[in-house]
C-alpha positions in Angstrom: 0.0 -0.1 0.1 2.1 2.8 -1.2 0.8 6.4 -1.2 1.3 8.8 -4.4 2.6 12.6 -4.5 -1.4 12.9 -4.1 -2.2 10.7 -1.2 -4.1 8.2 -3.4 -4.0 4.7 -2.4 -2.2 2.3 -5.0 -2.4 -1.7 -5.6 -0.7 -4.1 -7.5 -2.8 -7.0 -8.5 -3.9 -9.5 -11.2 -6.5 -9.0 -13.7 -9.1 -12.0 -13.5 -11.6 -10.9 -15.4 -12.0 -8.2 -18.6 -15.8 -9.2 -19.9 -17.4 -6.0 -18.9 -16.8 -2.9 -21.1 -14.5 -0.6 -19.6 -13.9 -2.6 -16.3 -11.4 -4.8 -15.2 -11.9 -7.2 -12.0 -8.3 -6.8 -10.2 -7.2 -9.4 -7.8 -4.7 -8.0 -4.9 -3.1 -10.6 -3.1 -1.3 -9.8 0.1 1.0 -12.0 2.6 1.4 -11.0 6.2 2.4 -12.6 9.8 -0.7 -14.0 11.8 -0.5 -11.6 15.0 -0.8 -14.4 17.4 0.7 -17.5 15.5 3.5 -15.9 13.5 2.6 -18.0 10.4 2.3 -16.2 7.0 -1.3 -16.0 6.0 -2.2 -15.1 2.3 -5.3 -13.0 1.7 -6.9 -12.1 -1.6 -9.5 -9.4 -2.4 -11.2 -8.4 -5.7 -11.5 -4.8 -6.8 -13.1 -3.6 -9.7 -11.3 -0.8 -11.8 -12.1 1.4 -14.3 -10.1 0.7 -17.7 -11.0 3.4 -20.1 -9.2 2.0 -23.1 -9.7 -1.5 -22.4 -6.1 -2.3 -22.5 -6.3 -4.9 -19.7 -6.4 -8.7 -20.4 -6.6 -11.6 -18.2 -3.5 -12.4 -16.5 -1.9 -9.0 -16.9 -0.2 -7.5 -13.7 -1.4 -3.9 -13.1 -1.3 -0.9 -10.9 -4.6 0.4 -10.0 -5.5 3.6 -7.8 -8.2 4.8 -5.9 -10.5 7.5 -7.2 -14.3 8.8 -6.7 -17.3 6.3 -7.2 -17.7 5.8 -10.9 -20.6 3.4 -10.1 -21.8 0.9 -7.5 -19.0 -1.0 -7.3 -16.3 1.0 -9.0 -13.8 3.1 -7.0 -10.4 2.0 -8.6 -8.9 2.9 -11.7 -6.1 1.3 -13.9 -3.1 3.3 -13.9 -0.8 1.1 -15.7 0.0 -2.3 -16.7 3.3 -3.3 -15.5 3.3 -6.9 -16.9 1.5 -8.2 -19.9 0.3 -12.0 -19.6 1.9 -14.7 -21.8 -0.2 -17.1 -23.6 0.8 -19.8 -21.3 -0.6 -17.9 -18.5 -4.2 -17.3 -20.1 -4.9 -20.9 -20.9 -4.2 -22.5 -18.1 
């Protein structure tokens, strides 16, 4: 969870679905130590992100940024695609 110069929250995740127009479903996975047991726990959360140019594809790694509410579920927008998906990742 890094904040930019303007203080907007940014997250990195993987695109799961792009079937909606101008919307990408991004899954953000984080690992943290359990407070009591000290074992590492992996948690995932899905975010609906606005993708104005429809550049995202399934399997891409993207950076999303918090924004004003754009619809009932969309409160994030895609800033950039950091790593495009390969064909082998998409077919699995």
